[in-house]
C-alpha positions as CSV (number, residue, x, y, z in Angstrom):
1,X,0.1,0.1,0.1
2,X,1.4,3.3,-1.0
3,X,1.6,6.2,1.7
4,X,-0.8,8.1,-0.7
5,X,-3.5,5.7,-0.3
6,X,-3.1,4.8,3.4
7,X,-6.2,4.9,5.5
8,X,-4.8,7.5,7.9
9,X,-3.9,9.8,4.9
10,X,-7.4,9.3,3.4
11,X,-9.0,10.2,6.9
12,X,-7.0,13.4,7.3
13,X,-7.9,14.5,3.9
14,X,-11.6,13.9,4.4
15,X,-11.5,16.3,7.3
16,X,-10.2,19.2,5.3
17,X,-13.0,21.6,4.3
18,X,-12.7,23.0,0.8
19,X,-12.2,26.8,0.5
20,X,-15.2,27.1,-1.8
21,X,-18.5,25.1,-2.3
22,X,-21.6,25.0,-4.5
23,X,-24.6,26.8,-3.2
24,X,-26.6,23.7,-2.6
25,X,-23.6,22.4,-0.3
26,X,-23.7,25.7,1.5
27,X,-27.3,25.5,2.1
28,X,-26.9,22.1,3.9
29,X,-23.8,23.2,5.8
30,X,-25.2,26.3,7.4
31,X,-29.0,25.7,7.2
32,X,-29.4,29.1,5.5
33,X,-31.7,29.3,2.6
34,X,-30.5,30.1,-1.1
35,X,-32.4,33.4,-1.0
36,X,-30.7,34.4,2.2
37,X,-27.4,33.5,0.7
38,X,-28.0,35.9,-2.1
39,X,-29.1,38.6,0.3
40,X,-25.8,38.1,2.3
41,X,-23.9,38.2,-0.9
42,X,-25.4,41.7,-1.8
43,X,-24.1,42.9,1.5
44,X,-20.7,40.9,1.7
45,X,-18.7,41.1,-1.5
46,X,-16.7,37.9,-2.2
47,X,-19.3,35.7,-0.4
48,X,-20.3,34.3,-3.8
49,X,-17.7,34.0,-6.6
50,X,-18.1,33.0,-10.1
51,X,-16.1,30.2,-11.9
52,X,-17.3,30.2,-15.3
53,X,-21.1,29.6,-15.2
54,X,-20.8,28.3,-11.5
55,X,-21.5,30.2,-8.3
56,X,-19.3,29.2,-5.5
57,X,-19.5,30.2,-1.8
58,X,-16.3,31.2,0.0
59,X,-16.5,29.3,3.4
60,X,-14.3,31.6,5.0
61,X,-16.8,34.6,4.6
62,X,-19.8,32.2,5.1
63,X,-18.4,31.0,8.5
64,X,-17.8,34.6,9.8
65,X,-21.5,35.4,8.9
66,X,-22.8,32.4,10.6
67,X,-20.7,32.9,13.7
68,X,-22.1,36.5,13.9
69,X,-25.7,35.1,14.2
70,X,-27.2,36.2,17.4
71,X,-27.8,33.6,20.1
72,X,-31.6,32.6,20.4
73,X,-33.5,34.0,23.3
74,X,-35.6,31.1,24.5
75,X,-38.4,31.2,27.0
76,X,-38.5,29.0,30.0
77,X,-41.2,26.4,30.2
78,X,-43.1,28.4,32.7
79,X,-43.1,31.6,30.5
80,X,-46.4,31.1,28.7
81,X,-47.5,34.4,27.4
């Protein structure tokens, strides 16, 4: 077995997140709708880049936007309004 095809190397390679991804992958990754991604792209240049006819999401920018989402304010079980 070559070092290139060793199970340990393949496992490490599978953990590396790509720098860019397709929009449908980004929707699944972040749980954000396609339309919201386009809204964010208008406000954040570079979030969506073009490669020919393909639109790609820049995951570095996408992660910053996801990290900036506010925490949910949940009511306790006794707070029925």
